C-alpha positions as semicolon CSV with decimal commas, in nm:
position;residue;x (nm);y (nm);z (nm)
1;M;9,266;11,078;11,449
2;S;9,642;11,092;11,463
3;H;9,824;10,917;11,181
4;A;9,818;10,637;10,925
5;L;10,070;10,360;10,856
6;Q;10,161;10,453;10,502
7;P;10,363;10,209;10,286
8;G;10,715;10,164;10,424
9;E;10,657;10,394;10,721
10;G;10,632;10,315;11,090
11;H;10,707;9,989;11,267
12;I;10,801;9,698;11,039
13;A;10,872;9,397;11,260
14;S;11,030;9,160;11,010
15;E;11,338;9,190;10,791
16;V;11,117;9,078;10,501
17;Y;10,850;9,334;10,409
18;L;10,581;9,303;10,143
19;P;10,390;9,627;10,070
20;S;10,047;9,619;9,908
21;D;10,137;9,816;9,597
22;P;9,926;9,752;9,283
23;G;10,179;9,502;9,145
24;A;10,165;9,285;9,456
25;V;9,791;9,247;9,501
26;F;9,492;9,072;9,349
27;W;9,158;9,254;9,349
28;G;8,847;9,041;9,334
29;R;9,024;8,718;9,242
30;L;9,261;8,480;9,422
31;P;9,588;8,336;9,291
32;C;9,607;8,008;9,103
33;E;9,891;7,772;9,013
34;T;10,006;7,961;8,705
35;D;10,046;8,297;8,879
36;E;10,396;8,428;8,942
37;P;10,494;8,486;9,305
38;V;10,571;8,839;9,419
39;L;10,794;8,703;9,695
40;T;10,988;8,378;9,751
41;I;11,084;8,280;10,107
42;P;11,249;7,988;10,288
43;D;11,038;7,769;10,514
44;G;11,001;7,935;10,856
45;T;11,035;8,296;10,738
46;E;10,856;8,581;10,912
47;V;10,712;8,843;10,677
48;T;10,555;9,182;10,752
49;I;10,274;9,242;10,503
50;D;10,059;9,544;10,433
51;T;9,696;9,462;10,357
52;L;9,423;9,684;10,215
53;S;9,054;9,701;10,285
54;H;8,829;9,724;9,981
55;E;8,586;9,958;10,154
56;G;8,609;10,309;10,010
57;L;8,756;10,173;9,684
58;L;8,450;10,007;9,532
59;D;8,233;10,138;9,251
60;D;7,925;10,186;9,469
61;Q;8,136;10,412;9,693
62;G;8,275;10,619;9,407
63;S;8,616;10,447;9,362
64;D;8,779;10,753;9,518
65;P;8,890;10,681;9,875
66;V;8,992;11,042;9,949
67;A;8,647;11,171;9,856
68;F;8,463;10,880;10,018
69;F;8,635;10,903;10,356
70;G;8,634;11,282;10,336
71;R;8,255;11,269;10,368
72;F;8,309;11,128;10,718
73;G;8,558;11,399;10,812
74;V;8,875;11,200;10,742
75;S;9,172;11,409;10,632
76;S;9,337;11,310;10,303
77;K;9,658;11,254;10,505
78;L;9,484;10,968;10,683
79;V;9,388;10,791;10,359
80;L;9,641;10,526;10,258
81;D;9,858;10,605;9,955
82;D;9,842;10,244;9,833
83;A;9,461;10,251;9,848
84;I;9,454;10,571;9,641
85;L;9,698;10,424;9,388
86;L;9,508;10,096;9,357
87;A;9,176;10,270;9,294
88;A;9,338;10,497;9,035
89;T;9,539;10,239;8,841
90;R;9,370;9,900;8,866
91;E;9,044;9,790;8,706
92;R;8,800;9,538;8,850
93;D;8,480;9,405;8,694
94;P;8,208;9,431;8,961
95;Q;7,989;9,193;8,760
96;T;8,238;8,904;8,766
97;D;8,497;8,982;9,036
98;G;8,473;8,990;9,414
99;P;8,549;9,298;9,624
100;H;8,850;9,179;9,825
101;V;9,211;9,293;9,795
102;V;9,474;9,028;9,878
103;T;9,852;9,066;9,896
104;G;10,064;8,794;9,733
105;P;10,120;8,528;9,618
106;I;10,416;8,414;9,828
107;F;10,616;8,108;9,723
108;V;10,722;7,908;10,031
109;E;11,021;7,688;9,952
110;G;10,966;7,319;10,025
111;A;10,586;7,329;10,020
112;E;10,437;7,050;9,811
113;P;10,081;6,926;9,751
114;G;9,979;6,707;10,043
115;D;10,170;6,919;10,295
116;L;10,013;7,178;10,521
117;L;10,109;7,543;10,520
118;K;10,118;7,673;10,877
119;I;10,058;8,048;10,905
120;T;10,106;8,200;11,250
121;V;9,985;8,553;11,323
122;L;10,255;8,741;11,517
123;E;10,132;9,100;11,485
124;A;9,822;9,276;11,350
125;T;9,835;9,656;11,367
126;P;9,568;9,893;11,234
127;R;9,702;10,111;10,953
128;V;9,424;10,371;10,985
129;P;9,209;10,494;11,275
130;Y;8,874;10,413;11,110
131;G;8,679;10,147;10,925
132;I;8,355;10,080;10,739
133;I;8,069;9,834;10,798
134;S;7,861;9,788;10,482
135;N;7,534;9,634;10,369
136;R;7,462;9,592;9,998
137;H;7,152;9,487;9,806
138;G;7,123;9,115;9,751
139;R;7,381;9,045;10,020
140;G;7,387;8,982;10,393
141;A;7,170;8,759;10,611
142;L;6,852;8,953;10,523
143;P;6,866;9,020;10,148
144;G;6,547;9,186;10,029
145;E;6,490;9,344;10,370
146;Y;6,813;9,544;10,400
147;P;6,932;9,794;10,288
148;Q;6,598;9,966;10,336
149;G;6,678;10,234;10,075
150;D;6,803;10,218;9,719
151;G;7,177;10,244;9,777
152;T;7,455;10,076;9,972
153;V;7,470;10,153;10,343
154;S;7,825;10,219;10,466
155;V;7,850;10,291;10,838
156;F;8,163;10,475;10,951
157;A;8,336;10,338;11,262
158;A;8,631;10,499;11,440
159;V;8,922;10,371;11,646
160;D;8,913;10,496;12,004
161;G;9,277;10,579;12,081
162;E;9,616;10,541;11,915
163;L;9,665;10,277;11,645
164;D;9,912;10,056;11,829
165;T;9,729;10,059;12,163
166;A;9,360;10,097;12,072
167;T;9,127;9,838;12,222
168;H;8,785;9,966;12,112
169;G;8,597;10,101;11,814
170;T;8,306;10,342;11,811
171;M;8,002;10,404;11,592
172;P;7,684;10,612;11,600
173;R;7,338;10,484;11,695
174;V;7,174;10,663;11,401
175;A;7,295;10,819;11,078
176;G;7,481;11,141;11,154
177;G;7,475;11,080;11,530
178;E;7,754;11,098;11,785
179;H;7,977;10,795;11,830
180;S;7,809;10,666;12,146
181;V;7,842;10,290;12,080
182;R;8,174;10,135;12,189
183;F;8,284;9,779;12,111
184;P;8,608;9,576;12,147
185;L;8,858;9,557;11,862
186;A;9,010;9,219;11,772
187;P;9,204;9,262;11,445
188;F;9,236;8,961;11,214
189;L;9,259;8,869;10,847
190;G;8,937;8,750;10,687
191;I;9,135;8,595;10,402
192;M;9,435;8,366;10,436
193;G;9,481;8,111;10,164
194;V;9,686;7,908;9,919
195;A;9,660;7,893;9,541
196;V;9,438;7,639;9,370
197;A;9,562;7,402;9,100
198;G;9,514;7,495;8,735
199;D;9,497;7,825;8,554
200;E;9,161;7,961;8,672
201;R;9,168;8,224;8,945
202;P;8,894;8,170;9,207
203;H;8,642;8,443;9,289
204;S;8,743;8,612;9,614
205;V;8,410;8,568;9,796
206;P;8,344;8,194;9,857
207;P;8,591;8,013;10,087
208;G;8,697;7,654;10,034
209;A;8,966;7,392;10,090
210;H;9,217;7,655;9,977
211;G;9,113;7,879;10,266
212;G;9,041;8,220;10,121
213;N;8,753;8,419;10,268
214;I;8,697;8,206;10,578
215;D;8,624;8,501;10,813
216;I;8,704;8,318;11,139
217;N;8,737;8,586;11,404
218;L;8,953;8,365;11,629
219;L;9,249;8,420;11,395
220;T;9,389;8,707;11,598
221;V;9,749;8,754;11,716
222;G;9,892;8,428;11,851
223;S;9,669;8,204;11,641
224;T;9,768;7,965;11,362
225;L;9,595;7,854;11,045
226;Y;9,679;7,525;10,872
227;L;9,596;7,504;10,501
228;P;9,622;7,198;10,275
229;V;9,881;7,287;10,010
230;Q;9,735;7,260;9,658
231;V;10,035;7,353;9,440
232;R;10,413;7,359;9,466
233;G;10,532;7,649;9,681
234;A;10,179;7,697;9,822
235;L;10,154;8,049;9,669
236;A;10,007;8,198;9,985
237;Y;9,815;8,526;10,007
238;V;9,638;8,729;10,275
239;G;9,388;9,013;10,286
240;D;9,033;9,121;10,376
241;P;9,158;9,285;10,698
242;H;8,911;9,337;10,983
243;F;8,931;9,535;11,304
244;A;8,631;9,353;11,457
245;Q;8,370;9,098;11,350
246;G;8,086;8,915;11,518
247;D;8,027;8,549;11,432
248;G;7,793;8,542;11,135
249;E;7,901;8,878;10,991
250;V;7,531;8,923;10,922
251;S;7,507;9,263;10,749
252;L;7,769;9,152;10,492
253;T;8,093;9,302;10,621
254;A;8,280;9,331;10,949
255;M;8,450;9,653;11,059
256;E;8,660;9,652;10,743
257;A;8,991;9,838;10,769
258;S;9,351;9,797;10,659
259;L;9,608;9,611;10,872
260;R;9,983;9,565;10,879
261;V;10,048;9,206;10,982
262;T;10,355;8,998;11,060
263;L;10,314;8,629;10,981
264;R;10,537;8,322;11,004
265;F;10,509;8,073;10,716
266;E;10,606;7,711;10,791
267;V;10,568;7,383;10,602
268;V;10,425;7,080;10,782
269;T;10,512;6,770;10,579
270;A;10,236;6,536;10,472
271;A;10,358;6,266;10,711
272;D;10,374;6,499;11,011
273;A;10,037;6,650;10,920
274;E;9,872;6,306;10,909
275;T;10,011;6,219;11,253
276;A;9,908;6,549;11,413
277;F;9,571;6,612;11,252
278;G;9,463;6,320;11,038
279;T;9,358;6,394;10,682
280;L;9,253;6,757;10,654
281;V;9,013;6,845;10,373
282;G;8,992;7,211;10,469
283;P;9,141;7,481;10,689
284;L;9,215;7,414;11,055
285;A;9,283;7,692;11,305
286;E;9,460;7,671;11,640
287;T;9,474;7,915;11,930
288;S;9,624;7,886;12,278
289;E;9,286;7,753;12,398
290;F;9,123;7,581;12,104
291;L;9,163;7,351;11,807
292;V;8,926;7,488;11,544
293;P;8,819;7,256;11,262
294;T;8,597;7,403;10,991
295;G;8,306;7,304;10,772
296;M;8,179;7,479;10,459
297;S;7,886;7,448;10,220
298;P;7,634;7,671;10,043
299;D;7,381;7,503;10,276
300;L;7,427;7,594;10,644
301;D;7,304;7,253;10,764
302;E;7,564;7,081;10,547
303;A;7,833;7,322;10,669
304;V;7,753;7,218;11,028
305;Q;7,764;6,850;10,932
306;N;8,097;6,893;10,753
307;C;8,240;7,068;11,058
308;V;8,122;6,789;11,290
309;R;8,281;6,529;11,064
310;A;8,607;6,724;11,058
311;A;8,600;6,758;11,437
312;I;8,545;6,384;11,487
313;A;8,834;6,301;11,255
314;L;9,058;6,551;11,435
315;L;8,977;6,404;11,779
316;Q;9,053;6,056;11,648
317;A;9,390;6,156;11,503
318;R;9,506;6,400;11,771
319;F;9,375;6,239;12,090
320;G;9,310;5,874;12,003
321;M;8,933;5,884;12,055
322;D;8,702;5,645;11,877
323;A;8,433;5,803;11,661
324;A;8,142;5,737;11,898
325;H;8,319;5,892;12,198
326;A;8,442;6,185;11,990
327;Y;8,085;6,253;11,875
328;A;7,962;6,237;12,234
329;Y;8,238;6,469;12,359
330;L;8,158;6,727;12,092
331;S;7,793;6,727;12,195
332;A;7,876;6,773;12,562
333;A;8,170;7,011;12,550
334;T;8,224;7,190;12,217
335;D;8,066;7,504;12,071
336;F;7,997;7,513;11,699
337;N;8,000;7,873;11,577
338;I;7,876;8,021;11,253
339;S;8,182;8,191;11,103
340;Q;7,979;8,374;10,839
341;V;7,657;8,335;10,638
342;V;7,723;8,603;10,375
343;D;7,995;8,464;10,144
344;L;7,789;8,230;9,920
345;V;7,961;7,932;10,084
346;K;7,865;7,942;10,452
347;G;8,122;7,865;10,720
348;V;8,106;7,690;11,058
349;H;8,392;7,636;11,302
350;A;8,419;7,431;11,621
351;R;8,605;7,532;11,936
352;I;8,761;7,220;12,090
353;R;8,925;7,304;12,425
354;V;9,280;7,172;12,428
355;E;9,292;7,170;12,810
356;D;9,022;6,899;12,816
357;F;9,288;6,656;12,689
358;A;9,580;6,770;12,902
């Protein structure tokens, strides 16, 4: 393990930089309309943002990241200063608040309700050479079966190589074993969202029309997320950084670890959004290969149905299909993936190949 990207150090791609100091983050809750922005930017601005993982900061891990990661052999120099400061200075109620740390909110000039906020991921660089994969009681795809003991299980995973060039992570096969399992890294943000209307801050766990904890692992560098703007200025935020995640995220978490990201924030007017995508009721992702409509519900069957409806509407608006032919195309040619089943509201996303309509 070589180094960590401490606040303000190392490569910062954009002229606008937002560190994740305690005054610029929410912990366990997401911004709402009445929250003051920590940054105001013109439409089209690129911003480099530090994000923090919650793993190693939580109560069931001792709320002392130096001590927690030290148990896995991590030097205190490789523990992020902003993580240490957050754990030492900010309180969070584990009974009522979620675990996630998000940086923001960011006021985007010109964004109005009815518009879409377009967030494009330009860079995503690991800030530390390690991460944690956790399973907690009452959570995950198999609550009541796992964890098999009394406490939280937190599996330590390492980055194989230097931060800016690493392609794989490693983990042991058994507790205390050598790191003999190797898997690809694909860094992305589990949370990208916009503020909700009103003065009540949403819990950080369930995703929704505002985005939030959508955990779509396609949102890597080069991808774009479109979010229906709920309030003036959008009040965007990002967090829940991951180094790698399988669809489903079944144990509860991905390989959770802090990222430095560079994002471009753009406003798509309501009229342009209607022409390009139809009426969006929830987040829509886009990669070089796929259009990715989403569906969400506490019931997985309903989440699938909502995703199919969103995909049909998208094919009608974007490619001029009628509903019956869109439905048939989706059945023949589109994969519907389970984004996650562990965040109270379950998520499904479709992968519609853009080249099929070239």
